Backbone as CSV, one residue per row, in Angstrom:
resi,resn,N_x,N_y,N_z,CA_x,CA_y,CA_z,C_x,C_y,C_z
1,UNK,22.205,54.368,31.086,20.862,54.698,30.746,19.937,53.423,30.826
2,UNK,18.703,53.719,30.783,17.689,52.614,30.828,17.347,52.175,29.404
3,UNK,17.442,50.937,28.999,17.192,50.586,27.648,15.787,49.916,27.443
4,UNK,15.080,50.441,26.370,13.875,49.814,25.871,14.341,48.908,24.792
5,UNK,14.064,47.623,24.782,14.496,46.721,23.725,13.821,46.850,22.502
6,UNK,14.401,46.372,21.374,13.755,46.488,20.065,12.525,45.700,19.958
7,UNK,12.404,44.600,20.640,11.306,43.819,20.523,10.224,44.142,21.588
8,UNK,10.424,45.148,22.344,9.494,45.630,23.438,8.261,46.248,22.613
9,UNK,7.054,45.537,22.973,5.819,46.029,22.398,5.256,47.151,23.113
10,UNK,5.845,47.618,24.216,5.209,48.675,24.990,4.029,48.228,25.790
11,UNK,3.216,49.172,26.257,2.061,48.926,27.128,0.874,49.219,26.316
12,UNK,-0.215,48.471,26.450,-1.492,48.583,25.706,-2.065,49.995,26.067
13,UNK,-2.597,50.501,25.026,-3.191,51.899,25.258,-4.322,51.979,26.261
14,UNK,-5.044,50.833,26.329,-6.210,50.769,27.260,-5.809,50.848,28.734
15,UNK,-4.485,50.716,29.052,-4.037,50.822,30.366,-3.810,52.241,30.783
16,UNK,-3.881,53.208,29.799,-3.626,54.612,30.188,-4.693,55.555,29.630
17,UNK,-4.799,56.726,30.150,-5.655,57.787,29.725,-5.171,58.335,28.432
18,UNK,-5.642,57.947,27.341,-5.222,58.498,25.966,-6.344,59.294,25.440
19,UNK,-6.186,60.514,24.924,-7.367,61.239,24.319,-7.833,60.501,23.133
20,UNK,-9.192,60.429,23.023,-9.873,59.690,21.997,-9.368,59.995,20.564
21,UNK,-9.121,61.246,20.328,-8.734,61.627,18.963,-7.242,61.105,18.649
22,UNK,-6.631,60.473,19.498,-5.194,59.960,19.235,-5.313,58.403,19.201
23,UNK,-6.365,57.797,19.663,-6.349,56.350,19.861,-6.092,55.562,18.571
24,UNK,-6.565,56.048,17.491,-6.427,55.297,16.185,-5.024,55.481,15.634
25,UNK,-4.293,56.525,16.122,-2.943,56.751,15.561,-1.796,56.157,16.311
26,UNK,-2.074,55.650,17.514,-1.014,55.131,18.362,-0.975,53.704,18.470
27,UNK,0.189,53.099,18.550,0.404,51.673,18.696,0.393,51.257,20.188
28,UNK,1.229,52.018,20.997,1.399,51.552,22.469,2.043,52.755,23.065
29,UNK,2.038,52.596,24.460,2.813,53.504,25.300,4.126,52.909,25.653
30,UNK,5.148,53.463,25.195,6.553,52.930,25.328,7.072,53.185,26.794
31,UNK,6.987,54.287,27.209,7.548,54.756,28.449,6.505,55.539,29.305
32,UNK,5.899,54.853,30.313,4.822,55.599,31.135,5.391,56.825,31.747
33,UNK,4.488,57.776,31.968,4.956,59.057,32.595,5.624,58.916,33.869
34,UNK,5.174,58.148,34.809,5.808,57.927,36.058,7.326,57.475,35.980
35,UNK,7.514,56.595,34.950,8.873,56.067,34.740,9.799,57.207,34.286
36,UNK,9.274,58.036,33.383,9.982,59.247,32.809,10.353,60.145,34.056
37,UNK,9.414,60.406,34.935,9.649,61.299,36.049,10.780,60.742,36.958
38,UNK,10.650,59.489,37.290,11.682,58.883,38.148,13.083,58.991,37.529
39,UNK,13.213,58.648,36.253,14.446,58.709,35.564,15.021,60.106,35.451
40,UNK,14.128,61.033,35.238,14.518,62.464,35.126,15.081,62.959,36.416
41,UNK,14.435,62.572,37.547,14.894,62.828,38.910,16.360,62.310,39.119
42,UNK,16.554,61.093,38.698,17.875,60.468,38.877,18.861,61.309,38.120
43,UNK,18.562,61.605,36.799,19.504,62.456,35.990,19.837,63.830,36.726
44,UNK,18.806,64.474,37.288,19.001,65.665,38.063,19.998,65.438,39.180
45,UNK,19.857,64.378,39.939,20.797,64.070,41.008,22.257,63.865,40.507
46,UNK,22.384,63.162,39.379,23.728,62.925,38.785,24.269,64.249,38.345
47,UNK,23.468,65.106,37.717,24.017,66.360,37.286,24.440,67.289,38.397
48,UNK,23.649,67.445,39.508,24.002,68.245,40.532,25.314,67.669,41.167
49,UNK,25.379,66.276,41.371,26.609,65.719,41.928,27.824,65.987,41.100
50,UNK,27.636,65.899,39.769,28.765,66.062,38.918,29.295,67.541,38.828
51,UNK,28.419,68.467,38.986,28.784,69.962,38.740,29.699,70.526,39.849
52,UNK,29.605,69.921,41.100,30.415,70.375,42.059,30.264,71.861,42.424
53,UNK,29.102,72.470,42.264,28.883,73.897,42.591,29.126,74.842,41.494
54,UNK,29.500,74.313,40.331,29.653,75.292,39.228,28.388,75.825,38.857
55,UNK,28.369,77.103,38.276,27.149,77.691,37.760,26.695,76.931,36.518
56,UNK,25.385,76.595,36.477,24.824,75.924,35.281,23.988,76.946,34.509
57,UNK,24.251,77.153,33.274,23.416,77.823,32.323,22.667,76.760,31.412
58,UNK,21.477,76.433,31.854,20.738,75.399,31.182,19.956,75.937,30.004
59,UNK,20.316,75.265,28.829,19.755,75.653,27.547,18.707,74.601,27.126
60,UNK,17.575,75.084,27.015,16.478,74.215,26.558,16.307,74.192,24.961
61,UNK,16.298,73.033,24.476,16.168,72.945,23.088,14.715,72.784,22.646
62,UNK,14.188,73.790,22.113,12.678,73.738,21.891,12.471,73.205,20.422
63,UNK,11.235,72.691,20.192,10.115,72.686,21.065,9.997,71.371,21.842
64,UNK,10.680,70.338,21.204,10.526,68.974,21.821,11.153,68.752,23.110
65,UNK,12.036,69.636,23.539,12.656,69.401,24.866,12.081,70.009,25.986
66,UNK,10.922,70.829,25.774,10.480,71.690,26.853,9.879,70.912,28.092
67,UNK,9.280,69.707,27.912,8.734,68.994,29.006,9.894,68.386,29.830
68,UNK,10.847,67.733,29.146,12.068,67.183,29.869,12.723,68.287,30.633
69,UNK,13.019,69.379,29.965,13.744,70.471,30.487,13.006,71.007,31.724
70,UNK,11.755,71.206,31.609,10.989,71.745,32.726,11.030,70.888,33.988
71,UNK,10.803,69.502,33.726,10.930,68.557,34.808,12.230,68.409,35.408
72,UNK,13.282,68.442,34.593,14.659,68.326,35.006,15.019,69.533,35.900
73,UNK,14.604,70.811,35.486,14.830,71.989,36.225,14.187,71.964,37.593
74,UNK,12.900,71.370,37.591,12.217,71.337,38.779,12.893,70.433,39.836
75,UNK,13.435,69.290,39.384,14.141,68.388,40.182,15.453,69.007,40.700
76,UNK,16.112,69.704,39.777,17.474,70.374,40.283,17.087,71.458,41.274
77,UNK,16.058,72.214,41.045,15.659,73.307,42.016,15.319,72.655,43.422
78,UNK,14.575,71.496,43.368,14.187,70.805,44.611,15.456,70.402,45.331
79,UNK,16.464,69.828,44.632,17.666,69.365,45.159,18.420,70.578,45.825
80,UNK,18.482,71.801,45.114,19.119,72.854,45.663,18.488,73.381,46.923
81,UNK,17.229,73.309,47.026,16.474,73.718,48.235,16.585,72.783,49.364
82,UNK,16.777,71.562,49.114,16.701,70.467,50.162,17.900,69.652,50.457
83,UNK,19.086,70.274,50.112,20.278,69.608,50.360,21.408,70.608,50.870
84,UNK,22.456,70.108,51.356,23.600,70.984,51.786,24.417,71.456,50.520
85,UNK,24.252,70.717,49.362,25.035,70.976,48.204,24.080,71.587,47.170
86,UNK,24.421,72.761,46.515,23.554,73.330,45.607,24.367,73.889,44.459
87,UNK,23.798,74.142,43.336,24.466,74.673,42.183,23.635,75.936,41.653
88,UNK,24.383,77.025,41.394,23.647,78.251,40.811,23.114,77.843,39.432
89,UNK,21.871,78.320,39.083,21.251,77.836,37.838,20.495,78.979,37.195
90,UNK,20.773,79.146,35.907,19.962,80.043,34.995,19.602,79.295,33.809
91,UNK,18.567,79.909,33.158,18.006,79.057,31.950,18.028,80.027,30.785
92,UNK,18.072,79.389,29.612,17.971,80.008,28.299,17.304,78.973,27.390
93,UNK,16.833,79.489,26.217,16.107,78.785,25.269,16.570,78.936,23.812
94,UNK,16.591,77.840,23.004,16.973,77.894,21.629,16.023,76.955,20.907
95,UNK,15.716,77.199,19.658,14.913,76.311,18.887,15.774,75.698,17.660
96,UNK,15.778,74.489,17.483,16.415,73.773,16.398,15.278,73.013,15.581
97,UNK,15.304,73.190,14.255,14.356,72.496,13.473,15.049,71.566,12.467
98,UNK,14.788,70.357,12.409,15.487,69.433,11.383,14.576,68.358,10.898
99,UNK,13.239,68.509,11.113,12.276,67.449,10.675,11.261,68.146,9.809
100,UNK,10.658,67.440,8.882,9.477,67.652,8.134,8.719,66.381,8.185
101,UNK,7.403,66.474,8.760,6.675,65.246,8.985,7.435,64.326,9.873
102,UNK,7.755,63.089,9.447,8.541,62.173,10.264,9.923,61.900,9.667
103,UNK,10.348,62.806,8.821,11.682,62.555,8.185,12.665,63.673,8.497
104,UNK,13.874,63.291,8.776,14.968,64.257,8.989,15.233,64.964,7.619
105,UNK,15.365,66.309,7.695,15.704,66.980,6.409,17.167,67.099,6.231
106,UNK,18.048,66.591,7.111,19.481,66.732,7.004,19.965,68.243,7.054
107,UNK,18.994,69.112,7.420,19.354,70.563,7.477,18.908,71.110,8.754
108,UNK,19.809,71.556,9.576,19.479,72.069,10.936,19.263,73.662,10.845
109,UNK,18.129,74.041,11.282,17.893,75.436,11.361,17.931,75.812,12.857
110,UNK,18.662,76.925,13.130,18.751,77.447,14.501,17.918,78.666,14.665
111,UNK,17.049,78.734,15.580,16.106,79.804,15.781,16.422,80.296,17.209
112,UNK,16.743,81.599,17.441,17.018,82.050,18.717,18.424,81.876,19.163
113,UNK,18.724,82.040,20.396,20.084,81.836,20.894,21.023,83.076,20.637
114,UNK,20.379,84.280,20.857,21.224,85.468,20.495,22.365,85.641,21.413
115,UNK,22.269,85.105,22.630,23.414,85.266,23.638,24.087,83.951,23.863
116,UNK,24.336,83.228,22.838,25.037,81.908,23.026,26.373,82.060,23.719
117,UNK,27.051,83.200,23.539,28.323,83.365,24.170,28.216,83.328,25.711
118,UNK,27.029,83.517,26.270,26.844,83.483,27.738,26.709,82.110,28.265
119,UNK,26.520,81.091,27.375,26.294,79.744,27.840,27.573,78.982,28.247
120,UNK,27.576,78.524,29.521,28.703,77.754,29.941,28.524,76.500,30.671
121,UNK,27.245,76.089,30.620,26.941,74.933,31.347,26.423,73.772,30.579
122,UNK,25.115,73.500,30.700,24.569,72.313,30.205,23.703,72.658,28.975
123,UNK,23.565,71.607,28.206,22.592,71.667,27.089,21.513,70.532,27.319
124,UNK,20.261,70.865,27.180,19.157,69.791,27.299,18.597,69.496,25.945
125,UNK,18.282,68.291,25.693,17.636,67.898,24.433,16.520,66.895,24.709
126,UNK,15.718,66.733,23.716,14.603,65.825,23.873,14.888,64.380,23.397
127,UNK,15.421,64.329,22.110,15.819,63.006,21.608,17.008,63.127,20.751
128,UNK,17.942,62.226,20.782,19.019,62.176,19.915,18.905,61.017,19.006
129,UNK,18.773,61.271,17.694,18.505,60.202,16.763,19.825,59.989,15.974
130,UNK,20.166,60.693,14.984,21.426,60.439,14.188,22.509,61.241,14.920
131,UNK,22.254,62.200,15.796,23.292,63.076,16.499,23.622,64.316,15.760
132,UNK,23.227,64.396,14.416,23.659,65.551,13.662,23.070,66.957,14.121
133,UNK,21.946,66.944,14.615,21.359,68.154,15.106,22.166,68.669,16.347
134,UNK,22.424,67.786,17.214,23.201,68.061,18.427,24.653,68.475,18.083
135,UNK,25.256,67.801,17.172,26.561,68.153,16.706,26.654,69.530,16.137
136,UNK,25.632,69.898,15.352,25.524,71.289,14.914,25.462,72.298,15.889
137,UNK,24.595,72.096,16.990,24.453,73.035,18.093,25.735,73.114,18.924
138,UNK,26.317,71.882,19.141,27.614,72.005,19.965,28.666,72.728,19.209
139,UNK,28.725,72.618,17.855,29.831,73.431,17.114,29.517,74.884,17.358
140,UNK,28.256,75.297,17.308,27.949,76.660,17.562,28.407,77.084,18.978
141,UNK,28.042,76.251,19.914,28.390,76.616,21.313,29.975,76.601,21.518
142,UNK,30.596,75.763,20.883,32.182,75.663,21.158,32.857,76.817,20.467
143,UNK,32.151,77.513,19.468,32.689,78.817,18.949,32.725,79.881,19.883
144,UNK,31.824,79.820,20.868,31.775,80.778,22.014,32.683,80.522,23.163
145,UNK,33.492,79.516,23.056,34.494,79.134,24.189,33.898,78.974,25.493
146,UNK,32.859,78.109,25.619,32.383,77.903,27.032,33.372,77.187,27.868
147,UNK,33.123,77.253,29.149,33.994,76.548,30.188,33.780,75.045,29.994
148,UNK,32.574,74.656,29.756,32.251,73.233,29.552,30.799,73.188,29.009
149,UNK,30.520,72.095,28.198,29.208,71.902,27.699,28.957,70.343,27.995
150,UNK,27.842,70.102,28.576,27.332,68.826,28.828,25.870,68.681,28.234
151,UNK,25.578,67.563,27.681,24.279,67.432,27.057,23.500,66.297,27.823
152,UNK,22.196,66.579,28.161,21.318,65.619,28.775,20.157,65.482,27.745
153,UNK,19.868,64.249,27.396,18.835,63.781,26.521,17.899,62.855,27.103
154,UNK,16.561,63.030,27.011,15.649,62.081,27.473,15.700,60.782,26.782
155,UNK,15.914,60.875,25.444,15.901,59.659,24.650,17.095,59.623,23.637
156,UNK,17.680,58.465,23.480,18.661,58.315,22.458,18.151,56.996,21.603
157,UNK,18.090,57.151,20.289,17.647,56.114,19.424,18.857,55.285,19.042
158,UNK,18.544,53.921,19.031,19.553,53.061,18.427,19.184,52.846,16.881
159,UNK,20.023,53.553,16.118,19.664,53.522,14.656,20.993,53.399,13.834
160,UNK,20.976,52.781,12.659,22.206,52.739,11.798,22.564,54.014,11.250
161,UNK,21.669,54.997,11.313,21.991,56.340,10.762,22.751,57.175,11.808
162,UNK,23.007,56.729,12.960,23.721,57.509,14.031,25.163,57.868,13.653
163,UNK,25.493,59.071,13.953,26.863,59.610,13.689,27.750,59.001,14.753
164,UNK,27.243,58.399,15.883,28.156,57.851,16.927,28.118,58.831,18.053
165,UNK,27.416,59.955,17.927,27.344,60.889,19.100,26.494,60.269,20.204
166,UNK,26.984,60.454,21.431,26.235,60.094,22.790,26.268,61.254,23.660
167,UNK,25.038,61.634,24.217,25.008,62.666,25.183,25.626,62.245,26.444
168,UNK,25.978,63.147,27.361,26.616,62.985,28.598,25.655,62.341,29.598
169,UNK,24.410,62.672,29.553,23.287,62.180,30.392,22.105,61.605,29.490
170,UNK,21.784,60.448,29.698,20.736,59.720,28.896,19.654,59.206,29.750
171,UNK,18.390,59.574,29.428,17.336,58.953,30.187,17.052,57.491,29.691
172,UNK,16.710,57.312,28.415,16.394,56.057,27.871,16.956,55.793,26.529
173,UNK,17.399,54.622,26.311,17.876,54.263,24.895,16.719,53.515,24.297
174,UNK,16.222,53.939,23.104,14.955,53.369,22.616,15.216,52.775,21.181
175,UNK,14.306,51.942,20.786,14.426,51.390,19.345,14.229,52.520,18.268
176,UNK,14.636,52.072,17.054,14.627,53.019,15.969,13.044,53.109,15.444
177,UNK,12.191,53.644,16.214,10.807,53.752,15.880,10.380,55.175,16.005
178,UNK,9.375,55.663,15.326,8.880,57.019,15.518,8.168,57.162,16.825
179,UNK,8.630,57.952,17.624,8.062,58.124,19.075,7.463,59.588,19.187
180,UNK,6.354,59.627,19.802,5.639,60.915,20.182,5.321,60.941,21.650
181,UNK,4.900,62.240,22.058,4.581,62.349,23.399,5.709,63.058,24.251
182,UNK,5.275,63.540,25.474,6.162,64.262,26.356,6.854,65.251,25.587
183,UNK,6.071,65.985,24.767,6.620,67.187,23.919,7.162,66.740,22.603
184,UNK,7.415,65.545,22.372,7.837,65.037,20.966,6.592,65.045,20.110
185,UNK,6.658,65.478,18.777,5.576,65.623,18.082,5.661,64.980,16.615
186,UNK,4.565,64.915,16.033,4.537,64.605,14.651,3.599,65.837,14.003
187,UNK,4.213,66.773,13.245,3.513,67.918,12.713,2.726,68.715,13.876
188,UNK,3.407,68.865,15.004,2.991,69.617,16.179,1.850,68.800,16.903
189,UNK,1.439,67.641,16.552,0.424,66.840,17.392,1.289,65.845,18.265
190,UNK,0.477,65.427,19.257,0.940,64.356,20.255,1.880,64.807,21.278
191,UNK,2.154,66.181,21.401,3.087,66.748,22.467,2.521,66.448,23.830
192,UNK,1.247,66.260,23.912,0.479,66.170,25.225,0.409,64.770,25.855
193,UNK,1.193,63.812,25.308,1.000,62.382,25.718,2.280,61.944,26.480
194,UNK,2.203,60.823,27.035,3.390,60.155,27.547,4.144,59.618,26.263
195,UNK,5.280,59.064,26.307,6.025,58.628,25.132,5.361,57.439,24.625
196,UNK,4.920,57.590,23.268,4.070,56.577,22.683,4.737,56.258,21.286
197,UNK,4.262,55.104,20.803,4.750,54.737,19.348,3.719,55.045,18.435
198,UNK,4.042,55.699,17.355,3.020,55.918,16.227,2.800,54.650,15.375
199,UNK,1.681,54.398,15.031,1.391,53.213,14.152,1.998,53.453,12.765
């Protein structure tokens, strides 16, 4: 994965188009949108190469994973259309809730996923912090005896609170800071930005 170092100050907000109503709340842009897109395309290529033609049931973890998921699916679809090797692809959605404001509640609520038994491919996530949320979802999926489960996450935080869990595909490893944008939120705000750091 690509690492953003702990002492990385990010990019000045003045270099990007940031909505005025967010300017006072943000510290910097950590990962510009173009870099996210390039990294996501690389992950899509890795996934298609690794799957070897197996059917992928792609599970989007809402709400924070929807942008990464949509972009990743678009890149996989483009690869399917423009190469000799392709993988069958279907999608499903599940919602996990484990945060109140900027704090983990240590309680994972699963909303949706009535047909988890049909999932046999990949799981997509937005950010892995402690790993507990993903471990809870993976335990539910493994109860359904899938052929295989692989996890792709846009971000993984370096944090002492980590359980040690690491996704199979990682976009960026980031410092233990509160990040918003690219569908990551703080009380439902900031989903419409590139990945930025809250002050």
